[in-house]
C-alpha positions as CSV (number, residue, x, y, z in Angstrom):
1,X,26.3,-14.0,-13.7
2,X,23.0,-15.4,-14.9
3,X,22.6,-18.8,-13.0
4,X,20.5,-20.1,-15.9
5,X,22.9,-19.3,-18.7
6,X,23.9,-22.9,-19.2
7,X,20.4,-24.0,-20.3
8,X,20.9,-23.3,-24.0
9,X,18.6,-20.3,-24.7
10,X,18.2,-19.7,-28.4
11,X,15.3,-17.2,-28.7
12,X,15.2,-13.8,-27.0
13,X,12.3,-11.4,-27.2
14,X,11.5,-8.0,-25.6
15,X,8.0,-6.8,-24.8
16,X,6.4,-3.6,-23.4
17,X,3.1,-4.0,-21.4
18,X,1.6,-1.4,-19.1
19,X,4.7,0.7,-19.3
20,X,7.1,-2.1,-18.3
21,X,9.8,-3.4,-20.6
22,X,10.9,-7.0,-20.0
23,X,12.5,-9.9,-21.8
24,X,11.4,-13.5,-22.4
25,X,13.8,-16.2,-23.6
26,X,13.4,-19.9,-24.5
27,X,15.5,-22.8,-25.5
28,X,12.9,-23.9,-28.0
29,X,12.5,-22.5,-31.6
30,X,8.9,-23.8,-31.5
31,X,8.2,-21.9,-28.3
32,X,9.8,-18.9,-29.9
33,X,7.3,-19.2,-32.8
34,X,4.5,-19.4,-30.3
35,X,5.7,-16.2,-28.6
36,X,5.7,-14.5,-32.0
37,X,2.1,-15.6,-32.6
38,X,0.8,-14.8,-29.1
39,X,2.6,-11.6,-27.9
40,X,3.4,-9.9,-31.2
41,X,1.3,-6.9,-30.4
42,X,3.5,-6.1,-27.4
43,X,7.0,-6.7,-28.9
44,X,9.4,-3.8,-28.7
45,X,12.8,-3.1,-30.3
46,X,14.1,-1.9,-27.0
47,X,16.4,-4.6,-25.6
48,X,15.6,-5.9,-22.2
49,X,17.2,-8.5,-19.9
50,X,15.3,-11.8,-19.7
51,X,12.8,-11.6,-16.9
52,X,11.0,-14.8,-17.8
53,X,12.5,-18.0,-19.2
54,X,10.6,-20.9,-20.8
55,X,12.6,-24.2,-20.7
56,X,11.1,-26.9,-23.0
57,X,12.4,-30.5,-23.1
58,X,14.2,-31.3,-26.4
59,X,11.7,-34.1,-27.1
60,X,8.1,-34.0,-25.9
61,X,6.6,-37.4,-25.0
62,X,2.9,-38.3,-24.5
63,X,3.9,-40.5,-21.5
64,X,6.6,-40.1,-18.9
65,X,7.7,-37.1,-16.8
66,X,9.3,-34.4,-18.9
67,X,8.8,-31.1,-17.2
68,X,8.4,-27.8,-18.9
69,X,9.7,-25.1,-16.6
70,X,8.9,-21.4,-16.3
71,X,11.4,-19.2,-14.5
72,X,11.0,-15.6,-13.4
73,X,14.6,-14.4,-13.2
74,X,16.2,-17.4,-11.5
75,X,13.1,-18.5,-9.6
76,X,11.4,-21.7,-10.6
77,X,7.7,-20.7,-10.9
78,X,6.1,-23.8,-12.4
79,X,7.1,-27.2,-13.5
80,X,4.5,-29.1,-15.5
81,X,4.3,-31.9,-18.1
82,X,1.5,-29.9,-19.9
83,X,2.9,-27.0,-22.0
84,X,-0.6,-25.5,-22.0
85,X,-0.4,-24.9,-18.3
86,X,3.1,-23.4,-18.7
87,X,1.6,-21.0,-21.3
88,X,-1.3,-20.2,-18.9
89,X,1.1,-19.2,-16.1
90,X,3.3,-17.1,-18.4
91,X,0.3,-15.2,-19.8
92,X,-1.1,-14.7,-16.3
93,X,2.3,-13.4,-15.3
94,X,2.6,-10.8,-18.1
95,X,-1.0,-9.8,-17.4
96,X,0.2,-8.5,-14.0
97,X,1.9,-5.6,-15.7
98,X,-1.6,-4.2,-16.7
99,X,-2.8,-4.3,-13.1
100,X,-0.8,-1.4,-11.5
101,X,-3.2,1.3,-12.6
102,X,-6.5,-0.6,-12.7
103,X,-9.3,0.3,-10.3
104,X,-11.7,-2.6,-10.9
105,X,-10.6,-4.4,-7.7
106,X,-7.6,-4.8,-5.5
107,X,-5.2,-7.2,-7.2
108,X,-3.0,-9.3,-4.9
109,X,0.1,-11.4,-5.6
110,X,-1.8,-14.1,-3.7
111,X,-3.8,-17.1,-4.5
112,X,-6.2,-19.7,-3.1
113,X,-5.0,-23.2,-2.0
114,X,-7.6,-25.8,-1.4
115,X,-7.8,-29.1,0.5
116,X,-10.9,-31.3,1.0
117,X,-13.3,-28.5,0.2
118,X,-11.6,-25.9,2.4
119,X,-9.6,-22.9,1.1
120,X,-6.9,-20.6,2.3
121,X,-5.6,-17.4,0.9
122,X,-1.8,-17.5,0.8
123,X,1.0,-15.4,-0.8
124,X,1.7,-16.7,-4.3
125,X,5.5,-17.1,-3.8
126,X,4.7,-19.9,-1.3
127,X,3.2,-22.2,-3.9
128,X,6.4,-23.0,-5.9
129,X,8.3,-23.1,-2.6
130,X,6.1,-25.8,-1.0
131,X,6.0,-27.7,-4.3
132,X,9.7,-28.5,-3.5
133,X,8.4,-30.8,-0.8
134,X,7.6,-33.4,-3.5
135,X,4.7,-35.2,-5.1
136,X,2.6,-35.3,-1.9
137,X,2.0,-31.6,-2.2
138,X,-0.2,-31.8,-5.3
139,X,-1.8,-35.0,-4.1
140,X,-3.1,-33.3,-1.0
141,X,-3.6,-29.7,-2.1
142,X,-5.3,-28.1,-5.1
143,X,-2.8,-25.5,-6.2
144,X,-3.6,-22.8,-8.7
145,X,-1.6,-22.1,-11.9
146,X,-2.3,-18.4,-11.9
147,X,-0.5,-16.1,-9.4
148,X,-3.0,-13.3,-8.8
149,X,-6.6,-12.8,-7.4
150,X,-8.8,-9.8,-7.2
151,X,-10.7,-8.6,-4.2
152,X,-13.9,-6.7,-4.7
153,X,-15.3,-3.8,-2.6
154,X,-17.6,-6.3,-0.8
155,X,-14.6,-8.5,0.1
156,X,-15.3,-11.2,-2.4
157,X,-12.5,-12.8,-4.4
158,X,-12.6,-13.1,-8.2
159,X,-10.4,-14.2,-11.0
160,X,-8.4,-11.4,-12.7
161,X,-10.2,-10.3,-15.8
162,X,-8.0,-10.4,-18.9
163,X,-7.2,-7.2,-20.7
164,X,-4.4,-8.2,-23.0
165,X,-5.1,-8.9,-26.7
166,X,-4.1,-12.6,-26.9
167,X,-5.6,-15.4,-29.0
168,X,-8.3,-17.3,-27.1
169,X,-6.6,-20.6,-27.8
170,X,-3.1,-19.4,-27.0
171,X,-2.4,-21.8,-24.2
172,X,-3.5,-24.9,-26.2
173,X,-1.5,-23.5,-29.2
174,X,1.8,-23.9,-27.4
175,X,1.0,-27.5,-26.6
176,X,-0.1,-28.2,-30.2
177,X,3.1,-26.7,-31.6
178,X,5.1,-29.1,-29.3
179,X,3.0,-32.1,-30.3
180,X,1.1,-32.5,-27.0
181,X,-2.6,-32.4,-26.3
182,X,-2.6,-29.8,-23.6
183,X,-5.6,-28.5,-21.8
184,X,-6.5,-25.6,-19.6
185,X,-9.8,-24.4,-18.2
186,X,-11.5,-21.7,-20.3
187,X,-12.3,-19.8,-17.1
188,X,-10.2,-19.7,-13.9
189,X,-12.3,-20.8,-10.9
190,X,-11.6,-18.7,-7.8
191,X,-13.9,-19.1,-4.8
192,X,-15.6,-15.9,-3.7
193,X,-14.5,-16.6,-0.1
194,X,-12.0,-18.6,1.9
195,X,-11.9,-20.4,5.2
196,X,-8.6,-19.1,6.5
197,X,-5.9,-16.6,5.7
198,X,-2.2,-17.5,6.0
199,X,0.7,-15.1,5.8
200,X,4.3,-16.5,5.7
201,X,7.3,-15.1,7.5
202,X,10.4,-16.8,8.8
203,X,11.5,-16.0,12.3
204,X,13.6,-18.8,14.0
205,X,12.9,-17.3,17.4
206,X,9.1,-17.5,17.1
207,X,6.7,-20.4,17.0
208,X,6.3,-22.1,13.7
209,X,2.6,-21.2,13.5
210,X,0.9,-18.2,15.3
211,X,-2.5,-16.7,15.2
212,X,-2.5,-13.1,14.0
213,X,-5.1,-10.3,14.3
214,X,-7.2,-9.5,11.3
215,X,-5.6,-6.0,11.2
216,X,-2.2,-7.6,10.9
217,X,-3.5,-9.9,8.2
218,X,-4.9,-6.9,6.2
219,X,-1.5,-5.2,6.6
220,X,0.3,-8.4,5.4
221,X,-1.8,-8.9,2.3
222,X,-1.9,-5.2,1.5
223,X,1.8,-5.4,1.1
224,X,1.1,-7.9,-1.7
225,X,-1.3,-5.6,-3.6
226,X,-0.2,-4.6,-7.1
227,X,-2.5,-1.6,-7.3
228,X,-3.1,-0.4,-3.8
229,X,-2.5,3.3,-4.6
230,X,-4.7,3.1,-7.7
231,X,-7.7,2.0,-5.6
232,X,-7.3,5.0,-3.3
233,X,-7.9,3.2,-0.1
234,X,-11.1,1.4,-1.3
235,X,-9.0,-1.7,-1.8
236,X,-8.2,-1.8,1.9
237,X,-11.8,-1.8,2.8
238,X,-12.5,-4.7,0.5
239,X,-9.5,-6.6,2.0
240,X,-10.8,-5.9,5.5
241,X,-14.2,-7.4,4.6
242,X,-12.5,-10.4,3.1
243,X,-10.7,-11.4,6.3
244,X,-13.5,-10.3,8.7
245,X,-14.5,-13.3,10.8
246,X,-11.8,-15.6,9.4
247,X,-9.0,-17.3,11.4
248,X,-5.7,-15.7,10.4
249,X,-2.3,-17.2,10.9
250,X,1.4,-16.6,10.2
251,X,3.4,-19.6,9.3
252,X,7.1,-19.4,10.0
253,X,9.2,-22.1,8.5
254,X,12.3,-22.0,6.2
255,X,11.9,-25.5,4.7
256,X,9.4,-26.6,2.0
257,X,8.3,-29.8,3.7
258,X,7.7,-28.1,7.1
259,X,5.8,-25.2,5.4
260,X,3.6,-27.7,3.5
261,X,2.9,-29.5,6.8
262,X,1.9,-26.3,8.5
263,X,-0.4,-25.3,5.7
264,X,-2.2,-28.6,5.6
265,X,-2.5,-28.5,9.4
266,X,-4.2,-25.1,9.2
267,X,-6.7,-26.4,6.7
268,X,-7.2,-29.6,8.7
269,X,-7.7,-27.4,11.9
270,X,-10.3,-25.4,10.1
271,X,-12.1,-28.6,9.0
272,X,-13.1,-29.1,12.6
273,X,-14.3,-25.5,13.2
274,X,-15.7,-24.2,9.9
275,X,-17.9,-25.3,7.1
276,X,-16.4,-24.9,3.6
277,X,-16.5,-21.4,2.2
278,X,-19.8,-20.5,0.6
279,X,-21.7,-23.4,2.2
280,X,-24.0,-21.0,4.0
281,X,-23.6,-22.6,7.4
């Protein structure tokens, strides 16, 4: 049984992108109108189970904490008071369906987390997980909205280029329809390099944090690649160049607060050993 069924969904849509058919639902008629305006080119008559769910508060307020929530299946991906950021994440999510056959970089289900000018590459699923540790997380860390990054042949990171035909103001449009002045950056800022690489894996019989070889780090992040086969091995060379010379760790905790603490300690640890990425020192 769908664990989210009780949330009062009123709009159901099905879409086909990159050969994948999936459903989106929302509890808001206004958000449903936004879906019509934004993703109409990809709507299909083929019925699909909801893969994404947009939950919108019944009454939007300019002040106070009323979270808009994006789910993927039953996983809580993003909670935000800004509907524009919710739209940004949803559109970045559906963009991933176009990445499987692309060859203009290796695209990872990973993202960059920053703290005090230092950056770590982490698996994207860890971001909503550590957010569960509370408000401190976003007070201490800069967390991305978008779930994917690209790796070039030279090992540099870059924001995923958009290929879908979507109105340029689509993210702000959702906020406007809901009566909120939402805002998102026109371009997503992804640093070309990072200071550390962190994989996550829970093993109760191992230390909470362990250094790993760069070969193991490449293997770990290659498993997060969306188009590894399409890049015909070239993506692995780029990934190897990305991690070359970087400290690599595996963090092994099952609780959000402890995982957050380990991640901040890695970035703090690197603060004493490395200059910020791209500083040239």
